[in-house]
C-alpha positions in Angstrom: 103.5 21.2 -43.7 100.8 23.8 -44.3 101.3 27.2 -42.8 99.7 28.1 -39.4 96.9 30.2 -41.0 95.7 27.3 -43.2 95.9 24.8 -40.3 93.8 27.2 -38.1 91.2 27.4 -40.8 91.2 23.6 -41.1 90.7 23.2 -37.4 87.9 25.8 -37.4 86.2 24.1 -40.4 86.5 20.6 -38.9 85.3 21.8 -35.5 82.2 23.4 -37.1 81.4 20.2 -39.0 81.7 18.1 -35.9 79.5 20.6 -33.9 76.7 20.2 -36.4 77.1 16.4 -35.9 77.2 16.9 -32.1 74.0 19.0 -31.9 72.1 16.2 -33.7 73.7 13.4 -31.7 73.1 15.3 -28.4 69.4 15.7 -29.1 69.1 12.0 -30.1 71.1 10.9 -27.1 69.1 12.8 -24.6 65.8 11.7 -26.2 66.8 8.1 -26.5 68.1 8.0 -22.9 64.7 9.0 -21.6 63.0 6.3 -23.7 65.5 3.6 -22.8 65.3 4.4 -19.1 61.5 4.3 -19.1 61.4 1.2 -21.3 63.9 -0.8 -19.3 63.1 0.6 -15.8 65.6 2.0 -13.3 66.9 -1.5 -12.2 67.5 -2.9 -15.7 69.0 0.4 -16.9 71.5 0.2 -14.0 72.2 -3.5 -14.8 73.0 -2.6 -18.4 75.4 0.1 -17.4 77.3 -2.0 -14.8 77.4 -5.2 -17.0 78.7 -3.1 -19.9 81.3 -1.8 -17.4 82.5 -5.3 -16.6 83.1 -5.8 -20.4 84.9 -2.4 -20.6 87.2 -3.5 -17.8 88.8 -5.9 -20.4 89.6 -2.9 -22.7 92.7 -1.9 -20.6 95.2 -3.1 -23.2 93.0 -2.3 -26.2 92.7 1.3 -25.1 96.4 1.8 -24.9 96.9 0.1 -28.3 94.2 2.3 -29.8 96.1 5.4 -28.7 99.3 4.0 -30.2 97.6 3.3 -33.5 96.3 6.9 -33.8 99.6 8.4 -32.8 101.7 6.3 -35.3 99.3 7.0 -38.2 99.1 10.7 -37.5 102.8 11.1 -36.9 103.6 9.4 -40.2 101.3 11.8 -42.0 102.9 14.7 -40.3 106.3 13.7 -41.6 104.8 13.8 -45.1 106.6 10.6 -45.9 103.8 8.1 -46.2 105.7 5.0 -47.3 105.0 3.2 -44.1 101.3 4.0 -43.8 100.0 0.7 -45.2 102.4 -1.2 -43.0 101.3 0.7 -39.9 97.6 0.2 -40.8 97.9 -3.5 -41.6 99.9 -4.1 -38.4 97.3 -2.2 -36.4 94.5 -4.4 -37.8 96.5 -7.6 -37.1 97.1 -6.4 -33.5 93.4 -5.7 -33.0 92.3 -9.0 -34.3 94.8 -10.9 -32.1 93.8 -8.7 -29.1 90.1 -9.4 -29.7 90.7 -13.1 -29.4 92.7 -12.7 -26.2 90.0 -10.4 -24.6 87.2 -12.9 -25.5 89.2 -15.7 -23.7 89.8 -13.6 -20.5 86.2 -12.2 -20.5 84.7 -15.7 -20.7 87.0 -17.1 -18.0 87.0 -14.2 -15.6 84.1 -11.9 -16.5 81.4 -14.6 -16.4 82.6 -15.7 -13.0 82.7 -12.2 -11.6 79.2 -11.4 -13.0 77.6 -14.4 -11.5 79.4 -14.6 -8.1 80.5 -11.1 -7.1 78.0 -8.5 -8.4 74.8 -7.3 -6.8 72.1 -8.4 -9.4 68.6 -9.6 -8.6 68.3 -13.4 -9.0 65.4 -12.9 -11.5 67.7 -10.9 -13.8 70.8 -13.1 -13.7 70.0 -14.9 -17.0 69.3 -11.6 -18.8 72.5 -10.2 -17.3 74.5 -13.0 -18.8 72.9 -12.5 -22.2 73.8 -8.8 -22.0 77.4 -9.7 -21.0 77.8 -11.9 -24.1 76.2 -9.5 -26.5 78.2 -6.5 -25.0 81.4 -8.5 -25.4 80.6 -9.1 -29.1 79.8 -5.4 -29.5 83.1 -4.4 -27.9 85.1 -6.7 -30.2 83.4 -5.2 -33.3 84.2 -1.7 -32.1 87.8 -2.8 -31.3 88.4 -3.9 -34.9 87.0 -0.6 -36.2 89.7 1.5 -34.4 92.4 1.5 -37.1 89.7 2.8 -39.6 88.5 5.5 -37.2 92.2 6.5 -36.6 92.8 6.9 -40.4 89.8 9.1 -40.9 90.8 11.4 -38.0 94.5 11.4 -39.0 93.6 12.5 -42.5 91.3 15.1 -40.9 88.3 14.0 -43.0 85.9 15.1 -40.4 82.9 15.3 -42.7 83.0 11.5 -43.1 83.5 11.1 -39.4 80.5 13.3 -38.7 78.2 11.7 -41.2 78.9 8.2 -40.1 78.4 9.2 -36.4 75.0 10.7 -37.4 74.1 7.3 -39.0 75.0 5.7 -35.7 72.8 8.2 -33.8 69.9 7.5 -36.1 70.4 3.8 -35.4 70.2 4.4 -31.7 67.0 6.4 -32.2 65.4 3.5 -34.0 66.6 1.1 -31.3 64.9 3.2 -28.6 61.6 3.0 -30.5 61.8 -0.8 -31.0 62.6 -1.6 -27.3 59.6 0.6 -26.3 57.3 -1.7 -28.2 59.2 -4.9 -27.9 57.1 -7.9 -26.5 60.3 -9.8 -25.5 62.8 -9.1 -22.7 63.7 -5.5 -23.3 67.2 -5.6 -21.7 68.4 -8.5 -23.9 66.7 -7.0 -27.0 68.3 -3.6 -26.4 71.8 -5.2 -26.1 71.2 -7.1 -29.4 70.2 -4.0 -31.3 73.2 -2.0 -30.0 75.4 -4.8 -31.3 73.7 -4.7 -34.8 74.3 -0.9 -34.9 78.0 -1.5 -34.1 78.3 -4.0 -36.9 76.7 -1.7 -39.5 79.0 1.2 -38.4 82.0 -1.1 -38.6 81.3 -2.0 -42.2 80.6 1.6 -43.1 84.0 2.8 -41.7 85.7 0.0 -43.6 84.1 0.8 -46.9 84.8 4.5 -46.7 88.5 4.0 -45.7 89.2 1.5 -48.5 87.6 3.8 -51.0 89.4 7.0 -50.0 92.8 6.0 -48.4 95.3 3.9 -50.2 96.9 2.6 -47.0 93.6 1.2 -45.7 93.9 -2.1 -47.7 94.6 -4.9 -45.2 97.2 -7.5 -45.8 98.8 -9.7 -43.1 102.0 -8.0 -42.0 104.2 -9.0 -39.0 107.0 -6.4 -38.9 108.8 -7.1 -35.6 110.5 -3.7 -35.4 107.3 -1.8 -36.0 105.3 -4.0 -33.7 107.9 -3.6 -31.0 107.7 0.2 -31.3 103.9 0.1 -31.2 103.8 -2.3 -28.3 106.4 -0.3 -26.4 104.3 2.8 -26.7 101.1 0.9 -25.8 102.8 -0.9 -22.9 103.7 2.3 -21.1 100.4 3.9 -22.2 98.7 0.9 -20.6 99.2 2.5 -17.2 97.2 5.6 -18.1 94.5 3.6 -19.8 94.2 1.2 -16.9 93.8 4.2 -14.5 91.0 5.7 -16.6 89.1 2.5 -16.9 89.5 1.6 -13.2 88.3 5.1 -12.3 85.2 5.1 -14.5 84.2 1.5 -14.9 85.8 0.3 -11.7 84.0 3.0 -9.9 80.7 1.9 -11.4 81.4 -1.7 -10.2 82.3 -0.4 -6.7 78.9 1.4 -6.6 77.2 -1.8 -7.6 79.0 -3.8 -4.8 78.3 -1.2 -2.1 75.0 0.4 -3.2 73.3 -1.8 -5.8 72.0 -1.3 -9.4 69.6 1.6 -8.5 72.6 3.9 -7.8 74.3 2.5 -11.0 71.3 3.9 -12.8 71.8 7.4 -11.3 75.5 7.3 -12.3 74.5 6.1 -15.8 72.1 9.1 -16.1 74.9 11.4 -15.0 77.3 10.1 -17.6 74.6 10.3 -20.3 74.4 14.1 -19.6 78.2 14.3 -19.5 78.6 12.5 -22.8 76.2 14.8 -24.5 77.9 18.0 -23.1 81.5 16.7 -23.4 81.0 15.7 -27.0 81.4 19.4 -27.9 84.9 19.4 -26.4 85.7 16.0 -27.9 84.8 17.3 -31.3 87.1 20.3 -30.9 90.0 18.0 -29.7 89.4 15.5 -32.6 90.0 18.5 -34.9 92.9 19.8 -32.9 94.8 16.6 -32.0 96.1 15.8 -35.5 97.6 19.3 -35.8 99.4 19.0 -32.5 100.9 15.7 -33.4 101.8 16.8 -37.0 103.4 20.0 -35.7 105.7 18.0 -33.4 106.5 15.6 -36.3 107.4 18.6 -38.5 109.5 20.2 -35.7 107.2 23.2 -35.6 107.3 23.5 -31.8 106.2 27.2 -31.7 102.9 26.4 -33.4 102.5 23.3 -31.2 102.8 25.4 -28.0 100.2 27.9 -29.4 97.8 25.0 -30.0 98.4 23.6 -26.5 97.7 26.9 -24.8 94.6 27.7 -26.9 93.3 24.1 -26.7 93.5 24.0 -22.9 91.6 27.3 -22.5 89.0 26.8 -25.2 88.2 23.2 -24.1 87.4 24.5 -20.6 85.4 27.5 -21.9 83.2 25.3 -24.1 82.3 23.1 -21.2 81.8 26.1 -18.9 79.2 27.7 -21.3 77.3 24.5 -21.6 77.6 23.2 -18.0 76.8 26.4 -16.0 73.1 26.4 -16.9 72.8 22.7 -16.1 74.6 23.1 -12.8 72.1 25.9 -11.8 69.1 23.8 -12.9 70.1 20.2 -12.5 67.1 18.9 -10.6 64.6 20.7 -12.8 66.2 19.5 -16.0 66.2 15.9 -14.8 62.5 16.1 -13.9 61.6 17.5 -17.3 63.9 15.1 -19.2 63.0 11.9 -17.3 59.7 10.7 -16.0 61.6 8.8 -13.3 64.6 10.5 -11.7 66.8 7.9 -9.8 68.0 8.9 -6.3 71.5 10.5 -6.3 71.2 11.6 -9.9 71.3 15.4 -9.3 74.6 15.4 -7.4 76.1 12.8 -9.7 75.3 15.0 -12.7 76.8 18.1 -11.1 80.0 16.3 -10.0 80.5 14.6 -13.3 80.3 18.0 -15.1 82.8 19.5 -12.7 85.1 16.5 -13.4 84.7 17.0 -17.1 85.7 20.6 -16.9 88.6 19.7 -14.6 89.9 17.1 -17.1 89.4 19.3 -20.2 92.4 21.4 -19.3 94.7 18.4 -19.7 93.5 17.2 -23.1 96.0 19.1 -25.3 98.8 18.2 -22.8 98.0 14.5 -23.1 98.1 14.8 -26.9 101.4 16.7 -26.8 103.1 14.0 -24.6 101.8 11.2 -26.8 103.1 13.0 -29.9 106.7 12.8 -28.5 106.4 9.1 -27.9 108.4 9.6 -24.7 105.8 8.4 -22.3 107.5 5.9 -19.9 108.3 8.3 -17.1 105.2 10.3 -17.8 102.9 7.3 -17.4 104.8 6.0 -14.3 104.1 9.4 -12.6 100.7 10.5 -14.0 99.3 7.0 -14.5 100.4 6.0 -11.1 98.6 8.9 -9.5 95.4 8.2 -11.4 95.5 4.5 -10.3 94.9 5.8 -6.8 91.3 6.5 -7.7 90.2 2.9 -7.3 91.7 2.0 -3.9 90.9 5.4 -2.3 87.3 5.2 -3.5 87.0 1.6 -2.3 88.3 2.5 1.2 85.9 5.5 1.5 82.9 3.5 0.4 83.9 0.6 2.7 83.9 2.9 5.8 80.4 4.2 4.8 80.8 7.3 2.7 78.1 8.3 0.3 78.4 6.9 -3.3 79.2 10.3 -4.9 82.5 10.3 -3.0 84.1 8.5 -6.0 83.5 11.6 -8.2 85.0 13.9 -5.5 88.1 11.7 -5.3 88.4 11.8 -9.1 88.1 15.6 -9.3 90.8 16.1 -6.7 93.2 13.6 -8.4 92.6 15.3 -11.7 94.1 18.5 -10.4 97.0 16.6 -8.9 97.6 14.9 -12.3 97.4 18.2 -14.1 100.4 19.4 -12.0 102.3 16.2 -12.8 101.6 16.6 -16.5 103.0 20.2 -16.5 106.1 19.0 -14.7 106.8 16.2 -17.2 106.1 18.4 -20.2 108.4 21.0 -18.9 111.2 18.4 -18.9 110.3 16.7 -22.2 109.3 19.6 -24.6 110.3 22.6 -22.4 106.7 23.7 -21.9 106.8 27.0 -20.0 104.9 25.9 -16.9 104.8 29.3 -15.2 103.4 30.9 -18.4 100.8 28.1 -18.6 99.7 28.6 -15.1 99.3 32.3 -15.6 97.8 32.4 -19.1 95.6 29.2 -18.8 95.0 28.1 -15.3 94.7 31.5 -13.6 92.7 32.8 -16.5 90.3 29.9 -16.2 89.8 30.4 -12.5 89.1 34.2 -13.0 86.7 33.5 -15.9 84.8 30.8 -14.1 84.4 32.9 -10.9 83.2 36.0 -12.7 80.9 34.1 -15.0 79.2 32.4 -12.0 78.7 35.3 -9.6 75.7 37.0 -11.3 73.6 33.9 -12.1 74.3 32.3 -8.7 73.4 35.4 -6.7 70.3 36.0 -8.8 68.9 32.5 -8.7 70.3 30.9 -5.6 67.1 30.7 -3.7 64.6 30.9 -6.6 62.1 28.0 -6.9 62.5 25.7 -9.9 60.2 26.8 -12.7 60.3 27.1 -16.5 60.8 30.8 -16.4 63.7 30.5 -13.9 65.3 27.8 -16.1 65.0 30.0 -19.3 66.1 33.2 -17.5 69.0 31.7 -15.5 70.3 29.8 -18.6 70.2 32.9 -20.7 72.0 35.1 -18.1 74.6 32.4 -17.4 75.4 31.8 -21.1 75.5 35.6 -21.7 77.8 36.2 -18.7 80.1 33.3 -19.9 80.4 34.6 -23.5 81.1 38.2 -22.5 83.7 37.4 -19.9 85.4 34.7 -22.0 85.6 37.2 -24.9 87.0 40.1 -23.0 89.0 38.3 -20.3 89.5 34.7 -21.4 90.7 35.5 -25.0 93.8 37.4 -26.0 93.7 40.2 -28.7 94.5 37.8 -31.6 91.7 35.4 -30.6 89.3 38.3 -30.2 90.1 39.5 -33.7 89.7 36.0 -35.1 86.3 35.6 -33.4 85.1 39.0 -34.4 86.1 38.5 -38.1 84.5 35.0 -38.3 81.3 36.3 -36.6 81.0 39.2 -39.1 81.5 36.8 -42.0 78.8 34.4 -40.7 76.3 37.2 -40.1 77.0 38.7 -43.5 76.3 35.3 -45.1 73.1 35.0 -43.1 71.7 38.4 -44.1 72.6 38.0 -47.7 70.6 34.8 -48.1 
């Protein structure tokens, strides 16, 4: 196992690589979202989001198995005994192929029925919706089979490859947006088809890279009952958490369709486009951090693991705070500039989705830590069980007439309840010092968030939306966040690290 200093440098380097990738992808995503919304129209955009959500509902088991695959590959690398890597990889591919066949069967039997008999879709778009469903199902299966290859790249911490392939995917989506804007045929069906083509190209690219660089990524049919039992046991308990996440996000999308129709689905879709662009920064950081947490546990380096958990929880939140605060202050103005047509409910959906993302970000390192141990049965029964409440509570509130945004408010509240449950379980499993976490992470986050928000909110609370207000409020909010995070949110070691790295970067810039 490399020493902590080398691991920190690797995390910083990988995070930087992924940030360059994210900046490009965010720009492409925001631009293509506008083109796609205007090319499809609000109604078709909502239909695409909700039909894709129906397909995603069948990802319950696949999501839990994907987590199991990533965990087993990374854990094996952390032990520095790589004899079982090819067996794990080949077993993972076999599992995903088998699972793909099962999902296709259930989707055709249940999904098609639900789409045509239960969902709120205009009669004139039923045929197109069925085409979208079938193509989205094929896209989902292609992405499913790519998972063991993605997991290998991340486990080996080859983030440059991950970044370059993701940029290739972003370019493909940019080309797709252009083609549907000029397409003479049904734009909704054509858009679904092009997204499937992109998934196929990326799948072969991942496969080629992994076979060329990693010895274990050569597939051969393996049916190791003991290994499969371990992976399915991990995935089986993790299924509860995966099911709760899918039911909250995609199930909530379907509930909105049932109670409010595809126009509100479009508003929610816009909100999650913004969220995906912003949250990508944190996801990149966690992609770089997660392998180190798992490998530290595998190598019995618990002290370093605890350091990563504490730092990861705070820094994940701070990254989102810096990016989200300007958007929260200028949501309506940003949507009007970004989109020609702003669906009703979009503003509040965007604001609530960003608050949910910040709320969830605190738990990311905790989730990785519990998965690293493999002891997830009681954890999933408690935390997964709490998360499953999202769907029934949201259904009841929508049924009695609450506004559609209530599903996001329910999710935010339950996220905080689940954070407490995670801390309780990790204290029992890995002796995580809960009181120290609450003081050094949770309380720290509340203080930093409050102090960062006071000045921009007081200055611009009643100011009309203009370009000058947007530029000034964004500049002030980002400046306030950075200053307060540096002096209050970071400890002395982190401040020294940031100061040293900043000086090195500036020295390189001025010596060019």
